C-alpha positions as CSV (number, residue, x, y, z in Angstrom):
1,M,0.2,0.2,-0.1
2,H,2.8,2.5,0.8
3,E,5.4,1.4,-1.7
4,V,2.7,1.4,-5.0
5,A,-0.8,2.0,-4.1
6,I,-0.9,5.4,-2.6
7,P,1.7,6.3,-4.3
8,G,-0.1,5.3,-7.7
9,E,-2.8,7.0,-7.1
10,R,-1.6,10.3,-8.4
11,R,-0.7,8.3,-11.4
12,F,-4.3,6.7,-11.6
13,W,-6.0,10.1,-11.9
14,E,-3.1,11.8,-13.8
15,Q,-3.7,9.2,-16.8
16,H,-7.2,9.3,-16.2
17,A,-7.6,13.0,-16.8
18,A,-5.3,12.9,-20.0
19,S,-7.3,9.9,-21.5
20,G,-9.8,12.1,-23.0
21,D,-12.9,9.7,-22.3
22,R,-14.0,9.3,-18.4
23,W,-14.7,5.3,-19.4
24,T,-10.9,4.5,-20.4
25,I,-8.9,2.5,-17.9
26,P,-5.1,3.8,-16.6
27,P,-2.7,1.5,-17.8
28,V,-1.1,2.2,-14.6
29,M,-4.1,0.3,-12.4
30,D,-2.9,-3.0,-14.8
31,E,1.0,-2.3,-13.5
32,M,-0.4,-2.0,-10.4
33,K,-2.4,-5.4,-10.3
34,A,0.3,-7.3,-11.9
35,Q,2.4,-6.3,-9.3
36,A,-0.2,-7.4,-6.7
37,R,-0.5,-10.7,-8.1
38,A,2.8,-11.4,-8.2
39,A,3.6,-11.0,-4.7
40,G,0.9,-13.2,-3.5
41,L,-1.6,-10.4,-2.8
42,W,-4.4,-11.6,-4.5
43,N,-8.5,-12.6,-3.9
44,L,-7.7,-12.2,-0.6
45,F,-11.2,-11.9,0.6
46,L,-12.0,-15.6,-0.3
47,P,-12.0,-18.0,2.5
48,D,-11.9,-20.7,0.0
49,S,-8.5,-21.6,-0.3
50,E,-9.0,-23.6,-3.7
51,Y,-9.8,-20.4,-5.3
52,G,-8.4,-17.4,-2.8
53,A,-6.1,-17.0,0.0
54,G,-7.9,-19.0,2.3
55,L,-8.3,-16.3,5.0
56,T,-11.2,-16.1,7.7
57,N,-12.9,-13.1,7.8
58,R,-11.6,-11.8,10.9
59,E,-8.1,-12.7,9.0
60,Y,-9.0,-10.9,6.2
61,A,-10.6,-7.9,8.4
62,P,-7.3,-5.8,8.5
63,L,-5.9,-6.3,5.3
64,C,-9.2,-4.8,3.9
65,E,-9.4,-2.0,6.4
66,I,-5.8,-1.4,5.0
67,M,-6.9,-1.4,1.8
68,G,-9.8,0.7,2.6
69,R,-7.5,3.8,3.0
70,S,-7.6,4.3,-0.9
71,Y,-10.4,4.7,-3.5
72,I,-8.6,2.7,-6.0
73,A,-6.1,-0.1,-3.9
74,P,-9.1,-3.0,-3.3
75,E,-8.9,-3.3,-7.4
76,I,-5.5,-3.8,-7.1
77,F,-5.7,-6.7,-5.3
78,N,-8.6,-7.6,-7.1
79,C,-10.6,-7.2,-4.1
80,N,-13.1,-5.0,-5.1
81,A,-17.3,-4.6,-5.0
82,P,-19.4,-5.6,-6.7
83,D,-16.5,-8.0,-8.0
84,T,-15.9,-9.7,-4.7
85,G,-19.7,-10.6,-4.0
86,N,-20.3,-11.8,-7.3
87,M,-17.1,-13.9,-7.5
88,E,-18.7,-15.5,-3.9
89,V,-22.1,-16.1,-5.7
90,L,-20.7,-18.1,-8.5
91,V,-17.7,-20.0,-6.1
92,R,-20.9,-20.9,-3.7
93,Y,-23.7,-21.4,-6.4
94,G,-22.3,-21.9,-9.9
95,T,-22.1,-24.4,-12.0
96,A,-18.9,-25.9,-13.1
97,E,-19.5,-24.3,-16.3
98,Q,-20.7,-21.2,-15.0
99,K,-17.6,-21.0,-12.9
100,Q,-15.1,-21.5,-16.0
101,R,-17.0,-19.1,-18.3
102,W,-17.2,-16.5,-15.7
103,L,-15.5,-17.0,-12.1
104,E,-12.0,-17.9,-13.5
105,P,-11.6,-14.5,-15.5
106,L,-12.9,-12.9,-12.4
107,L,-10.3,-14.4,-10.2
108,R,-7.7,-13.6,-12.8
109,G,-8.9,-10.0,-12.7
110,E,-9.4,-10.2,-16.6
111,I,-13.0,-8.9,-16.4
112,R,-15.4,-6.7,-14.2
113,S,-19.1,-7.7,-13.3
114,G,-22.5,-6.0,-12.2
115,F,-25.0,-7.2,-9.9
116,A,-28.4,-5.6,-11.0
117,M,-30.6,-5.8,-8.3
118,T,-31.9,-2.5,-7.0
119,E,-34.7,-1.0,-9.3
120,P,-36.0,3.0,-9.7
121,G,-39.7,2.0,-9.2
122,V,-39.8,0.2,-6.2
123,A,-38.4,0.3,-2.6
124,S,-35.5,-2.2,-3.4
125,S,-34.3,-2.5,0.1
126,D,-37.0,-4.9,0.3
127,A,-36.0,-7.6,-2.1
128,T,-39.1,-8.9,-2.2
129,N,-40.5,-5.6,-4.3
130,I,-38.3,-6.7,-7.1
131,E,-40.8,-6.4,-10.4
132,A,-38.4,-7.1,-12.9
133,R,-39.4,-10.2,-15.3
134,I,-37.8,-13.4,-15.7
135,E,-40.2,-15.7,-18.1
136,R,-39.5,-18.9,-19.6
137,D,-39.9,-19.2,-23.5
138,G,-38.9,-22.9,-24.2
139,D,-34.6,-23.3,-23.4
140,D,-34.2,-19.9,-22.9
141,Y,-35.4,-17.1,-20.1
142,V,-36.7,-13.6,-21.4
143,I,-35.7,-10.9,-19.2
144,N,-37.4,-7.4,-19.0
145,G,-37.0,-4.6,-16.6
146,R,-35.2,-1.6,-15.5
147,K,-32.4,-1.6,-13.1
148,W,-30.3,1.0,-11.5
149,W,-27.3,1.8,-9.4
150,T,-25.6,-1.2,-10.9
151,T,-21.9,-0.5,-10.0
152,G,-19.6,-1.2,-12.3
153,A,-22.0,-1.5,-15.5
154,P,-20.3,1.7,-17.1
155,D,-16.7,0.0,-16.7
156,P,-15.8,-1.2,-20.3
157,R,-14.1,-4.3,-18.8
158,C,-17.7,-5.3,-17.1
159,K,-18.7,-9.0,-19.2
160,I,-21.4,-10.3,-16.8
161,L,-24.4,-9.2,-14.4
162,I,-25.7,-11.3,-12.2
163,F,-29.6,-10.2,-12.4
164,M,-32.4,-10.8,-10.0
165,G,-36.1,-11.0,-11.0
166,Q,-39.4,-12.6,-10.8
167,T,-39.7,-16.0,-12.2
168,D,-42.9,-16.8,-10.1
169,P,-45.2,-13.7,-9.2
170,S,-47.7,-16.1,-7.5
171,A,-45.2,-18.0,-5.6
172,P,-44.4,-16.9,-2.0
173,R,-42.8,-13.7,-2.0
174,H,-39.4,-15.0,-0.5
175,L,-39.6,-17.8,-3.5
176,A,-40.8,-15.6,-6.7
177,Q,-37.3,-14.2,-7.5
178,S,-34.4,-16.0,-9.0
179,M,-30.7,-15.0,-10.1
180,V,-29.8,-15.5,-13.5
181,L,-26.3,-14.4,-15.7
182,V,-26.8,-12.1,-18.4
183,P,-23.9,-11.2,-20.3
184,M,-23.4,-7.5,-21.2
185,D,-23.3,-7.9,-24.6
186,T,-26.6,-9.7,-24.9
187,P,-28.9,-7.9,-27.4
188,G,-31.8,-5.9,-25.6
189,V,-29.3,-5.0,-22.4
190,S,-28.8,-1.2,-22.7
191,I,-27.2,1.6,-20.5
192,E,-29.9,4.3,-20.3
193,R,-27.4,6.8,-18.4
194,T,-24.5,6.7,-16.1
195,L,-25.6,8.1,-12.3
196,T,-23.4,10.7,-10.0
197,V,-23.0,10.4,-6.5
198,F,-23.1,13.9,-4.9
199,G,-21.7,14.8,-8.6
200,Y,-19.0,12.3,-8.9
201,D,-19.5,9.8,-11.4
202,E,-17.4,7.5,-10.1
203,A,-15.5,6.4,-13.8
204,P,-13.9,4.7,-14.7
205,Q,-15.8,2.2,-13.0
206,G,-19.3,4.1,-12.1
207,H,-22.8,3.4,-11.8
208,A,-25.3,2.8,-14.6
209,E,-29.6,2.8,-15.0
210,L,-29.9,-0.3,-17.1
211,R,-32.9,-1.4,-19.5
212,F,-33.6,-5.3,-20.3
213,V,-36.0,-5.3,-23.3
214,N,-36.6,-9.0,-24.6
215,V,-33.3,-10.0,-23.3
216,R,-32.7,-13.6,-24.2
217,V,-30.3,-16.1,-22.1
218,P,-30.2,-20.1,-21.5
219,R,-31.9,-21.5,-18.8
220,T,-28.8,-23.0,-17.8
221,N,-27.8,-19.3,-16.8
222,V,-29.9,-19.3,-13.5
223,L,-28.0,-19.7,-10.4
224,L,-29.0,-22.3,-7.9
225,G,-32.4,-22.8,-9.4
226,E,-35.8,-21.1,-9.7
227,G,-37.2,-19.5,-6.6
228,R,-33.7,-19.3,-5.2
229,G,-32.9,-15.9,-6.0
230,F,-33.8,-14.0,-2.3
231,E,-31.7,-17.4,-0.7
232,I,-29.0,-16.1,-2.7
233,A,-29.0,-12.2,-1.9
234,Q,-29.1,-12.9,1.5
235,G,-26.1,-15.3,1.5
236,R,-24.1,-12.5,-0.9
237,L,-25.3,-9.5,1.1
238,G,-23.6,-10.5,4.3
239,P,-19.8,-10.8,3.8
240,G,-20.2,-7.7,1.4
241,R,-21.7,-5.6,4.4
242,I,-18.7,-6.7,6.4
243,H,-16.4,-5.6,3.8
244,H,-17.8,-2.3,3.4
245,C,-17.2,-1.6,7.3
246,M,-13.7,-2.6,7.4
247,R,-13.1,-0.4,4.5
248,L,-14.8,2.6,5.8
249,I,-12.6,2.0,8.8
250,G,-9.3,2.5,6.9
251,S,-11.1,5.7,5.0
252,A,-11.6,7.2,8.7
253,E,-8.4,6.2,9.9
254,R,-6.8,8.1,6.4
255,A,-9.0,11.1,7.4
256,L,-7.9,11.1,10.9
257,E,-4.1,11.3,9.9
258,L,-5.0,14.1,7.2
259,L,-6.5,15.7,10.2
260,C,-4.1,15.7,12.5
261,E,-1.3,16.7,10.1
262,R,-3.2,19.8,9.2
263,V,-4.2,21.1,12.4
264,Q,-0.4,20.7,13.4
265,T,0.5,22.8,10.5
266,R,-2.4,25.1,9.9
267,V,-1.8,28.2,11.9
268,A,-4.6,30.8,12.1
269,F,-5.0,33.9,14.7
270,G,-1.3,33.3,15.6
271,K,-1.1,29.7,16.7
272,P,-1.6,26.2,15.1
273,L,-5.3,25.0,14.9
274,A,-4.2,22.0,17.1
275,E,-4.1,24.7,20.0
276,Q,-7.8,26.1,19.5
277,G,-11.0,25.3,20.1
278,V,-12.4,21.8,20.0
279,I,-9.7,20.6,17.6
280,G,-8.5,18.3,20.5
281,E,-12.0,16.8,21.1
282,W,-12.2,16.4,17.3
283,I,-9.1,14.3,17.3
284,A,-9.9,12.3,20.8
285,D,-13.8,11.2,19.4
286,S,-12.5,10.2,16.3
287,R,-9.8,7.9,17.6
288,I,-12.8,6.8,20.0
289,E,-15.0,5.9,17.6
290,I,-12.6,4.5,14.8
291,D,-11.8,2.0,17.4
292,Q,-15.0,1.2,18.8
293,A,-16.1,0.2,15.1
294,R,-13.5,-1.9,14.4
295,L,-13.8,-3.5,17.7
296,L,-17.3,-4.0,16.4
297,T,-16.5,-5.2,13.0
298,L,-14.0,-8.2,14.1
299,H,-16.7,-9.1,16.7
300,A,-18.9,-10.0,13.5
301,A,-16.0,-11.2,11.6
302,E,-15.4,-13.9,14.6
303,T,-19.2,-14.8,15.0
304,M,-19.3,-15.0,11.0
305,D,-16.5,-17.4,11.3
306,R,-17.7,-19.4,14.1
307,D,-21.4,-19.7,13.5
308,G,-21.8,-19.0,10.1
309,N,-23.4,-15.4,8.3
310,K,-26.8,-16.2,9.4
311,A,-26.3,-16.7,13.2
312,A,-24.0,-13.5,12.7
313,R,-27.3,-11.4,11.1
314,A,-27.4,-9.1,14.3
315,Q,-23.8,-8.3,14.2
316,I,-23.5,-7.4,10.2
317,A,-26.4,-5.2,10.8
318,M,-24.8,-3.6,14.0
319,I,-21.6,-2.7,11.8
320,K,-23.7,-1.3,8.8
321,V,-25.3,1.1,11.0
322,V,-22.1,1.9,12.8
323,A,-19.1,1.5,10.3
324,P,-20.6,4.3,7.7
325,G,-21.9,6.7,10.4
326,M,-18.4,6.7,12.4
327,A,-16.7,7.3,9.0
328,L,-19.0,10.4,8.0
329,R,-18.3,12.2,11.5
330,V,-14.5,11.5,11.2
331,I,-14.3,12.6,7.7
332,D,-16.4,15.8,8.4
333,R,-13.8,16.6,11.2
334,A,-11.1,16.7,8.7
335,I,-12.9,18.8,6.3
336,Q,-13.9,21.3,8.5
337,A,-10.2,21.7,9.2
338,Y,-9.0,21.8,5.8
339,G,-11.6,24.7,5.0
340,G,-12.2,25.2,1.5
341,A,-9.9,22.7,0.8
342,G,-11.6,20.2,2.6
343,L,-14.4,20.5,-0.2
344,S,-11.7,20.5,-3.0
345,A,-10.4,17.2,-4.9
346,E,-7.2,17.9,-3.2
347,P,-7.1,16.1,-0.2
348,G,-9.5,13.6,-1.2
349,L,-12.0,14.4,1.6
350,A,-14.9,15.1,-0.4
351,H,-14.6,12.0,-2.5
352,L,-14.2,9.7,1.0
353,W,-17.1,11.7,2.5
354,A,-19.6,11.0,-0.7
355,N,-18.3,7.1,-0.5
356,A,-19.1,6.8,3.0
357,R,-22.9,8.3,2.7
358,T,-23.5,6.1,-0.1
359,L,-22.8,3.3,2.1
360,R,-25.8,4.3,4.6
361,L,-27.9,3.3,1.8
362,A,-25.8,0.5,-0.5
363,D,-26.6,-2.9,0.7
364,G,-29.4,-1.8,3.1
365,P,-30.2,1.9,4.3
366,D,-29.8,1.8,8.2
367,E,-33.4,2.0,9.1
368,V,-33.3,-1.7,8.1
369,H,-30.5,-2.7,9.7
370,R,-32.1,-1.3,13.1
371,A,-35.1,-3.0,12.6
372,T,-33.1,-6.4,12.4
373,V,-31.2,-5.3,15.4
374,A,-34.2,-4.7,17.2
375,K,-36.7,-7.8,15.9
376,L,-33.5,-10.2,17.2
377,E,-33.3,-8.4,20.5
378,L,-37.0,-9.3,21.2
379,R,-37.1,-12.6,20.0
380,K,-34.3,-12.6,22.9
381,H,-37.1,-11.7,25.7
382,Q,-40.6,-12.9,24.4
383,A,-42.9,-13.5,27.1
384,P,-43.5,-17.2,27.6
385,G,-46.1,-18.6,25.8
């Protein structure tokens, strides 16, 4: 990270700006990925040693935190969302043919992928609301619907989507949906527009609104089986949520470092900012909150390793509330210390803040996770009978 990734950030953004095309991949990214792979720092997120490094969630947590210090670092180590979640889905639920065609190139970092679940017309925090249709037609499925916030879809390397839609609207609400693999170049798949996050287009990866019109794929592209979409979503989101929290802790650590550097070197009203007002409280509160979030995240990781993802539902929900809120507070204090510069692209704080704010919604909003925690807590204290 110190020798390659952090120094590589400036080259990455300079090459990106010089390309003249927002959706071009800077060559330095492939250089850094090759270095990481040669060093054995590759696919660290996968606990299965057949495909990944064989680390537990607890062992991966501090590494993911370190990668979270840089916006571009997760991709350097092939540990970037949404590919991590999609690779986990293929490892768990994919057929041998699906793994050969899509998982192996993803594991090698040769292609990228997207997860097409969220829809503009319904509250997608409740996955059973999904309206897109996946209908049988002989040996094929025909897909129709609109998706948005499909991260990675505008990336020219994005070759495969995991699409969630209804296969049987008459089935029980948790059995009505399925997940199907849809290659990006399938006729009928189109990018309607790219989406910005607080003005950032997140290029060259980005987010897109997609339209699917009579998209035809073979029925062998289904994952796990019809009616198993909600089940897959729950299995996919658990690890994805904890990875987001780990990276957010790294982002907060970097923001705190920037805050401490700034207040010791910036002078106002005759003395350094560090000697004024509530700056000391900001620093102390930031350290306390980061360490609290880290310990809660490590506890969730250990619970997942020991008892499984389902048994760790409450712990995962708690960290998904705590980590983004913590990161936003720490980054905001750093922005305040930088003044006008904190709002610019230079120290990178504005981008860190936008990403942290996004993660109060991505993989479920705070309100849904709080409801989960409350329901599980009440269950412990139910009156007899």
